[in-house]
N, C-alpha and C positions, 0 to 999 in steps of 0.2 A: 308213219309218226313214231318215235321210239317212245319209251316209257319216260314220264316225268314225275318226280314226287316233290310237292312244295309244302313246307311247314309254314304256316302264315304266322309270321312274326312282325311285319311291318307293312308298311303301304306299298314298298318295293315289290315285296312277295306277292301282293295281291295283284299288282300291276302285271307282274311276270304270269302269274296264273291267268290272268284276264286275256293277256296276249296268246298264250297257248290255246285257249279256247276259242279266241277269234279265228285263229287259223287251222284249227283241228278239222281234218276230213269228216264228211258225215260218216256216222256209224261209229265214231270214236267214243269210247267209254270214260265217264267221268265220275270219279266217287269221293264223296265228301266224308271225312270221319271226324269224331271228336278226338281230342287230344290223347295220344297213346298213354298208356299206364306207365307209371314212374319206376325206376330202378329199386328205389326205397320201398315202394308198393310191392313190387316183386319179391324183395328180398324178406319182406314181413310175411307175405304169404306163404313162402317156401319155409319159413321158420316155423309158422303156425301149422302147416301141413305135416312138418316132420314131427312136431310135438303130437299132433293128434295121432299120426302113424304109430308113435311109440307107445302111446297110451290107451288107445281104443280099439276094439273090434267091431266090426260091422256084420251082423247077422252070424256071429260066432267065428268071424275070420279077420285075421290081421291083413292089412294092406299096405301097400307102399304109398308114399306121398303122392307120386303121380296118379295112383287109382283114387285116393282121397281127392285130389283135385277134380278128377271127372265126376265124382260123385256131387261135389260143390257146385261145379258148372251146371250140372244137371238140375240140381235143386234151385238155381237162380233161374231155371227155365230159359235158359239159352237156347235158342234154335240150334238144331243138329250138334248137340254137345257131343254125341256119338252117333255115327251112321254106320251100319254094317253092309258090307259089298260082298259078294261071291269071289271066292278064290279064282284062279286062272282055270282050275280044273273042276271048278264047281262041287267040289267035295266038302268045303267048310266055308265060314264066313269070317271075313277080317274087319276087325273095329278100325274106323277112321275116327280119330277123335279131333275134337275143336281144341285150338292151342289157346291158352291164355295169354300169349304174348300179343293177341290181336285185340285183348280188352282195352277199352278206354279208361281213362283216370276214374270216372264216375262208376263203371261196370267194376273195376278192381276194388273201389271202395266198397261197393255192395257186397261183393265176394268176402272181403275181410270182415264186414261187420256180421255178415250171415256166419261166417266161421266163428266169431267171438260170441255170437248169441248161442250157437249150437253147442260150443265148447263149454260155455257156461252151465247151460242144462244138462250137460253130460259129463261134468266134472274134468274136465282138461285143464290141466296146470299150464299156461303158456308161458315159456322162458323169455320170450321177447318182452322186454320192459314195457313197450308201449302198447303191447296186447294184453297185459295184466290188468 
């Protein structure tokens, strides 16, 4: 069986998903996820991370928006926000980071709210009108 992704919007989508489950071979993996984060949420998070990166230091160091994103993902206590694996030669460790693209709408809302709260406590001026 090949891969199938169905976003449930209608009864027909539910029927199609049910049909796939009914004919799926034993051992087939089925995963249900909440609705994916929206593009406006992603745009807002990116703007906020950029504001934070321009205005704040963390333990005396400036970081890129992507590093700040990982800091906030970790603060949300998302499992496996960052995992370290050995390099091929076992000489160093490589960070494998969780992507925010897999966050649900609710998880992204939680992330944005935490960033707003943290920014408010730490004097960040957000340029995004909705974040202000």
